[in-house]
C-alpha positions as CSV (number, residue, x, y, z in Angstrom):
1,X,0.4,-11.7,-19.3
2,X,-0.6,-12.2,-22.9
3,X,-2.1,-8.9,-23.8
4,X,-1.1,-5.3,-23.2
5,X,-2.9,-3.8,-20.2
6,X,-3.2,-0.4,-22.0
7,X,-4.3,-1.2,-25.6
8,X,-5.0,-5.0,-25.7
9,X,-2.4,-5.8,-28.3
10,X,-0.9,-9.3,-28.1
11,X,2.5,-9.0,-26.4
12,X,5.7,-10.4,-27.8
13,X,8.8,-11.5,-25.8
14,X,11.9,-9.3,-26.2
15,X,15.1,-9.6,-24.4
16,X,16.2,-6.9,-22.0
17,X,19.8,-6.8,-20.8
18,X,20.1,-8.3,-17.3
19,X,16.3,-8.9,-17.1
20,X,15.9,-11.8,-19.6
21,X,12.8,-12.1,-21.8
22,X,10.1,-9.5,-21.0
23,X,6.7,-9.0,-22.6
24,X,6.7,-6.1,-25.1
25,X,3.8,-4.2,-26.7
26,X,4.6,-3.3,-30.3
27,X,1.7,-0.9,-30.4
28,X,2.6,1.1,-27.3
29,X,6.3,0.4,-27.9
30,X,6.9,-0.3,-24.2
31,X,7.8,-3.3,-22.0
32,X,5.1,-4.6,-19.8
33,X,6.7,-6.0,-16.7
34,X,4.5,-8.6,-14.8
35,X,1.9,-7.3,-12.4
36,X,1.0,-9.0,-9.1
37,X,-0.9,-8.4,-5.9
38,X,0.6,-7.2,-2.7
39,X,-0.7,-8.3,0.6
40,X,0.5,-7.5,4.1
41,X,0.3,-10.0,7.0
42,X,0.8,-9.0,10.6
43,X,2.1,-10.7,13.7
44,X,0.0,-8.7,16.2
45,X,1.6,-8.4,19.7
46,X,0.6,-6.7,22.9
47,X,2.7,-3.9,24.3
48,X,4.7,-6.3,26.5
49,X,5.4,-8.4,23.4
50,X,4.6,-11.6,25.3
51,X,1.3,-12.4,23.6
52,X,0.2,-12.7,20.0
53,X,-3.3,-12.2,18.7
54,X,-4.4,-14.8,16.1
55,X,-7.7,-14.7,14.2
56,X,-10.2,-17.1,12.7
57,X,-11.8,-15.9,9.6
58,X,-14.4,-16.7,6.9
59,X,-15.8,-19.8,8.7
60,X,-12.3,-21.4,9.1
61,X,-11.5,-23.3,12.3
62,X,-7.8,-22.6,12.2
63,X,-6.0,-19.6,13.6
64,X,-4.1,-17.3,11.1
65,X,-2.4,-13.9,11.1
66,X,-4.3,-10.7,10.3
67,X,-3.8,-9.8,6.6
68,X,-5.0,-7.5,3.9
69,X,-4.3,-6.3,0.4
70,X,-2.5,-3.1,-0.3
71,X,-4.8,-0.6,-2.0
72,X,-3.7,1.4,-5.1
73,X,-1.7,4.4,-3.9
74,X,-1.1,3.0,-0.4
75,X,2.2,2.2,1.2
76,X,2.6,-1.2,2.9
77,X,3.0,0.4,6.3
78,X,-0.3,2.3,5.8
79,X,-2.0,-0.9,4.9
80,X,-0.8,-2.5,8.1
81,X,-2.2,0.3,10.2
82,X,-5.5,0.4,8.3
83,X,-6.0,-3.4,8.4
84,X,-5.3,-3.8,12.1
85,X,-7.6,-0.8,12.7
86,X,-10.4,-2.2,10.5
87,X,-10.2,-5.9,11.3
88,X,-9.3,-5.7,15.0
89,X,-10.4,-2.2,16.0
90,X,-7.0,-1.7,17.5
91,X,-4.4,1.2,17.3
92,X,-0.9,0.2,16.1
93,X,1.7,1.7,18.3
94,X,4.8,0.3,16.5
95,X,5.5,-1.8,13.4
96,X,8.6,-3.5,12.0
97,X,9.1,-5.1,8.7
98,X,10.0,-8.8,8.9
99,X,10.3,-10.3,5.4
100,X,8.5,-11.0,2.1
101,X,7.5,-14.2,0.3
102,X,6.0,-14.6,-3.2
103,X,2.9,-16.8,-3.1
104,X,2.3,-18.3,-6.6
105,X,-1.3,-19.6,-6.2
106,X,-2.7,-16.0,-5.9
107,X,0.1,-14.2,-7.7
108,X,0.7,-12.3,-4.5
109,X,3.8,-10.8,-2.9
110,X,3.2,-11.3,0.9
111,X,4.9,-8.6,3.1
112,X,5.1,-9.5,6.7
113,X,5.3,-7.1,9.7
114,X,5.3,-7.4,13.5
115,X,3.1,-4.8,15.1
116,X,2.3,-3.9,18.7
117,X,-1.2,-2.6,19.6
118,X,-2.1,-0.3,22.4
119,X,-4.7,-2.5,24.1
120,X,-5.5,-6.2,24.3
121,X,-9.2,-5.3,24.3
122,X,-9.8,-5.8,20.6
123,X,-13.1,-4.9,18.7
124,X,-13.1,-7.1,15.6
125,X,-15.2,-6.2,12.6
126,X,-17.4,-8.6,10.6
127,X,-14.5,-10.0,8.7
128,X,-13.2,-11.7,11.9
129,X,-15.1,-14.7,13.3
130,X,-13.0,-14.8,16.5
131,X,-9.7,-13.9,17.9
132,X,-7.6,-15.0,20.8
133,X,-4.4,-13.9,22.6
134,X,-1.8,-16.6,22.8
135,X,1.6,-16.7,24.6
136,X,4.4,-17.0,22.0
137,X,4.7,-20.8,22.5
138,X,0.9,-21.2,22.3
139,X,0.8,-19.1,19.1
140,X,3.4,-21.4,17.5
141,X,1.3,-24.4,18.5
142,X,-2.0,-23.0,17.3
143,X,-1.2,-21.3,14.0
144,X,-2.6,-23.0,10.9
145,X,-0.1,-25.6,9.8
146,X,1.5,-25.6,6.4
147,X,0.9,-22.0,5.3
148,X,2.7,-18.7,5.0
149,X,1.3,-17.6,8.3
150,X,3.1,-20.4,10.0
151,X,6.3,-19.7,8.1
152,X,6.2,-16.0,9.0
153,X,5.3,-16.6,12.6
154,X,7.9,-19.4,13.1
155,X,10.6,-17.3,11.3
156,X,9.9,-14.4,13.7
157,X,9.8,-16.6,16.8
158,X,13.0,-18.4,15.7
159,X,14.9,-15.2,15.5
160,X,14.6,-14.2,11.8
161,X,13.2,-10.9,13.0
162,X,12.7,-7.5,11.4
163,X,15.0,-6.9,8.4
164,X,17.4,-9.8,9.0
165,X,17.3,-12.2,6.1
166,X,19.9,-14.7,4.7
167,X,20.0,-14.4,1.0
168,X,20.8,-17.6,-1.0
169,X,24.2,-17.3,-2.6
170,X,22.8,-16.5,-6.0
171,X,20.9,-13.5,-4.6
172,X,23.7,-12.0,-2.5
173,X,23.7,-8.2,-2.6
174,X,26.8,-6.6,-4.1
C-alpha cells in the first residue's frame, strides 16, 4: 500500500514496537495496516461424513472445493452458510473451522471449514458447472492438484482436522 485509503496522501514507513515497519499517513496521523481479501473454502460432506461434494466451476475441468469471499460486515461462518446455500442450494447442518492459509497471488487469507449438509440432493446455481459426490479416497484422487483446495482437503483427510494445527517454533503461542 503506497497511499492512504482515507485521504490519498503518500504513506511513509514508521516503526511500531513489536510490529516492525508499518505504513503511516502523516495527514491522518494514523498507521495504515495492510488490507487483504478473506475467502472461505468448504469441504462439503454428507450427514454420514463418508462422501465429499466437489465442484467444477467457470469452465474448468478439474474438481475444487466450494469457496466464496467474505462480504463486508459478514462473519466467516455466515459466509460459509451463505455460499453453500447460494452455490449448492444446500442447507448447512454443522460446520467446523479447519485452518487458514495466506494466498499471495490474490492477497487473500483463505479460511477453510468442513461442513455437513442436510441432503445429497444439491441444486447448484449458475456459478457451478457441475458437482459430484466422492468417497473420501475418491475426493483425494480427484481434487485439483497443486492448489490450496488439495492442501486443505488432504490436511483434513490426513487428520489435521478442525482447530488442530502445529505452529512452527517461531510462531509458538505463549
